[in-house]
Backbone bond lengths (Angstrom), bond angles and torsions (degrees), N, CA, C in turn:
res aa  C-N    CA-C-N  psi(-1)  N-CA   C-N-CA  omega(-1)  CA-C   N-CA-C  phi
1 M - - - 1.450 - - 1.532 108.56 -
2 A 1.308 117.76 128.75 1.461 123.07 -178.54 1.522 110.18 -73.32
3 K 1.311 115.23 141.14 1.455 121.44 178.23 1.529 109.08 -80.97
4 V 1.315 117.22 125.50 1.452 121.74 -179.60 1.531 108.38 -79.42
5 T 1.300 116.55 128.79 1.459 121.61 177.54 1.515 109.75 -126.21
6 H 1.305 115.02 158.86 1.464 121.42 177.50 1.522 107.44 -127.25
7 N 1.291 115.71 145.73 1.458 120.87 179.34 1.523 110.41 -94.75
8 L 1.309 114.39 149.49 1.456 122.17 179.08 1.526 107.35 -138.02
9 H 1.291 115.83 125.79 1.468 120.59 177.77 1.519 108.00 -91.07
10 V 1.330 116.21 118.69 1.465 121.03 -178.05 1.528 108.35 -122.93
11 P 1.321 117.27 101.94 1.471 119.36 175.97 1.534 109.92 -65.06
12 L 1.319 115.86 131.91 1.461 120.89 -179.13 1.527 109.64 -118.03
13 P 1.330 116.34 144.53 1.461 118.71 171.58 1.535 108.92 -60.65
14 R 1.312 116.29 151.70 1.461 121.37 -176.02 1.532 112.01 -52.20
15 A 1.322 117.30 -46.84 1.470 120.44 -176.25 1.532 111.13 -62.19
16 L 1.308 116.96 -42.81 1.458 120.39 179.63 1.529 110.70 -66.98
17 H 1.318 116.32 -40.54 1.463 120.45 178.09 1.524 110.42 -61.82
18 E 1.313 116.67 -42.18 1.470 120.54 179.28 1.525 110.97 -65.48
19 Q 1.330 117.03 -39.66 1.469 120.50 178.12 1.532 110.57 -64.62
20 L 1.322 116.73 -41.48 1.456 121.06 178.64 1.526 110.47 -62.85
21 R 1.316 116.49 -45.43 1.477 120.63 178.89 1.528 111.04 -63.53
22 A 1.328 116.78 -40.35 1.466 120.17 179.75 1.534 110.42 -64.78
23 E 1.326 117.18 -41.67 1.468 120.26 178.44 1.520 110.33 -67.06
24 S 1.311 116.56 -36.87 1.459 121.09 176.66 1.529 110.32 -60.64
25 A 1.313 116.42 -46.43 1.462 121.07 179.66 1.528 110.84 -66.13
26 R 1.319 116.45 -42.31 1.462 120.89 -178.86 1.530 111.19 -63.37
27 S 1.331 116.00 -43.88 1.466 120.41 -175.46 1.522 113.21 -87.30
28 G 1.340 116.39 -15.58 1.461 119.59 -177.54 1.518 112.61 72.33
29 R 1.318 116.08 21.93 1.461 121.59 179.98 1.522 109.50 -115.73
30 P 1.322 117.15 148.53 1.469 119.44 -179.38 1.535 111.64 -62.41
31 A 1.319 115.07 143.45 1.465 120.24 178.56 1.525 110.93 -60.10
32 T 1.324 117.64 -34.06 1.464 120.35 179.44 1.530 110.70 -64.50
33 A 1.325 117.40 -37.93 1.467 120.45 178.25 1.523 110.32 -65.77
34 L 1.334 115.83 -42.29 1.462 119.62 178.95 1.528 110.95 -63.64
35 A 1.325 116.32 -42.90 1.467 120.65 179.65 1.530 110.29 -64.78
36 R 1.313 117.45 -41.84 1.467 121.57 179.44 1.541 110.28 -61.78
37 E 1.332 116.54 -44.37 1.462 120.58 178.45 1.523 111.50 -63.29
38 A 1.318 116.54 -39.53 1.462 120.16 179.27 1.531 110.55 -64.84
39 I 1.313 116.82 -40.54 1.470 120.90 178.81 1.525 110.05 -66.88
40 E 1.338 117.25 -44.33 1.468 120.83 178.04 1.523 111.07 -59.78
41 F 1.335 116.59 -43.90 1.463 121.04 178.81 1.521 110.49 -60.83
42 W 1.328 117.10 -45.16 1.462 121.18 -178.87 1.531 110.60 -61.99
43 I 1.325 117.07 -43.46 1.468 120.29 179.88 1.526 110.18 -64.19
44 Q 1.328 117.93 -44.08 1.464 120.65 177.57 1.522 111.01 -60.65
45 E 1.321 116.75 -40.52 1.471 120.90 179.14 1.525 110.91 -64.97
46 Q 1.320 117.55 -39.54 1.461 120.37 177.96 1.522 110.49 -64.14
47 R 1.315 117.40 -41.12 1.472 121.00 177.16 1.519 110.68 -63.40
48 R 1.345 116.24 -43.86 1.468 120.57 178.94 1.518 110.70 -60.74
49 L 1.323 116.75 -43.36 1.461 121.04 179.16 1.531 111.20 -65.43
50 A 1.332 117.39 -36.79 1.467 120.62 178.45 1.521 110.83 -65.71
51 V 1.325 117.37 -40.72 1.467 120.46 177.01 1.522 109.82 -64.95
52 H 1.331 116.39 -44.29 1.463 120.66 178.53 1.528 110.35 -58.54
53 E 1.311 116.74 -44.48 1.468 120.57 -179.60 1.527 110.74 -65.80
54 S 1.319 117.69 -38.36 1.464 120.45 177.59 1.518 111.10 -62.81
55 I 1.322 116.38 -42.88 1.468 120.49 177.97 1.521 110.44 -64.86
56 A 1.330 116.90 -43.30 1.468 120.67 179.55 1.527 110.80 -63.24
57 E 1.323 116.86 -40.37 1.463 120.75 178.54 1.527 110.33 -63.71
58 Y 1.317 116.96 -43.42 1.463 121.13 177.73 1.527 109.99 -60.95
59 A 1.328 116.64 -43.94 1.468 120.35 179.44 1.523 110.71 -62.35
60 R 1.337 117.60 -40.30 1.476 120.02 178.01 1.526 110.69 -63.82
61 E 1.339 116.35 -40.26 1.462 120.12 179.93 1.530 111.89 -67.20
62 M 1.329 116.64 -34.02 1.464 121.29 -176.45 1.526 112.60 -90.40
63 A 1.316 117.87 -6.15 1.469 121.12 -177.28 1.520 110.56 -55.33
64 G 1.304 114.51 134.72 1.458 119.84 178.01 1.510 113.28 93.81
65 E 1.316 117.99 -15.45 1.454 119.96 177.21 1.517 108.50 -87.45
66 T 1.334 116.33 145.00 1.456 120.09 179.87 1.517 110.06 -102.46
67 D 1.313 115.20 151.02 1.453 121.29 177.41 1.531 111.42 -86.79
68 L 1.328 116.14 -23.19 1.456 120.88 -174.53 1.520 110.77 -109.33
69 D 1.326 116.10 154.83 1.454 117.32 173.33 1.526 107.98 -74.09
70 E 1.310 116.82 160.31 1.465 121.07 -171.84 1.521 113.02 -60.33
71 S 1.336 118.75 -41.86 1.469 120.11 -177.80 1.525 111.19 -67.10
72 L 1.317 117.71 -39.14 1.456 120.87 177.83 1.526 110.54 -68.00
73 E 1.314 116.66 -40.11 1.461 120.52 177.93 1.523 110.83 -63.72
74 R 1.342 117.13 -42.90 1.473 122.16 178.79 1.528 109.90 -63.15
75 A 1.340 117.55 -43.58 1.462 121.25 179.26 1.522 110.92 -61.57
76 G 1.320 116.70 -41.24 1.460 120.31 177.87 1.515 111.99 -64.08
77 A 1.313 117.04 -42.42 1.466 121.19 179.28 1.517 110.44 -64.41
78 E 1.333 117.22 -40.39 1.469 120.60 178.91 1.530 110.55 -65.74
79 H 1.305 117.19 -39.99 1.459 121.33 178.17 1.531 110.59 -61.34
80 I 1.309 116.25 -45.86 1.476 120.23 178.91 1.518 110.17 -61.63
81 A 1.348 117.57 -42.55 1.466 121.19 179.80 1.528 110.40 -61.77
82 R 1.339 117.19 -41.53 1.479 119.55 179.20 1.529 110.88 -65.62
83 Q 1.321 117.24 -38.73 1.460 120.87 179.11 1.529 111.09 -62.84
84 R 1.316 116.55 -39.37 1.466 120.72 179.49 1.529 111.26 -68.72
85 Q 1.340 116.05 -35.06 1.474 119.90 179.77 1.528 111.01 -67.78
86 K 1.331 117.88 -30.75 1.465 122.06 -178.96 1.519 111.77 -69.74
87 R 1.288 118.29 -22.60 1.471 121.99 -176.53 1.457 111.40 -73.11
């Protein structure tokens, strides 16, 4: 089954175009492949950053809330303090 592709015309400044062509020549890979990989990388990075921001936002919203009830938290803190005293 043939892979369906779509073309995109992306005007590049001269310097960037020259750098892309030079990397293409250096690597022996088509400039279109390099450009496609760069776009894929950028999109993946944007998704990663969006997930990171969502997690950070959730953490900011949950800041100050405890996961444990107070008596369990106090018992854990006392246990840790006793362990440190034994050392």
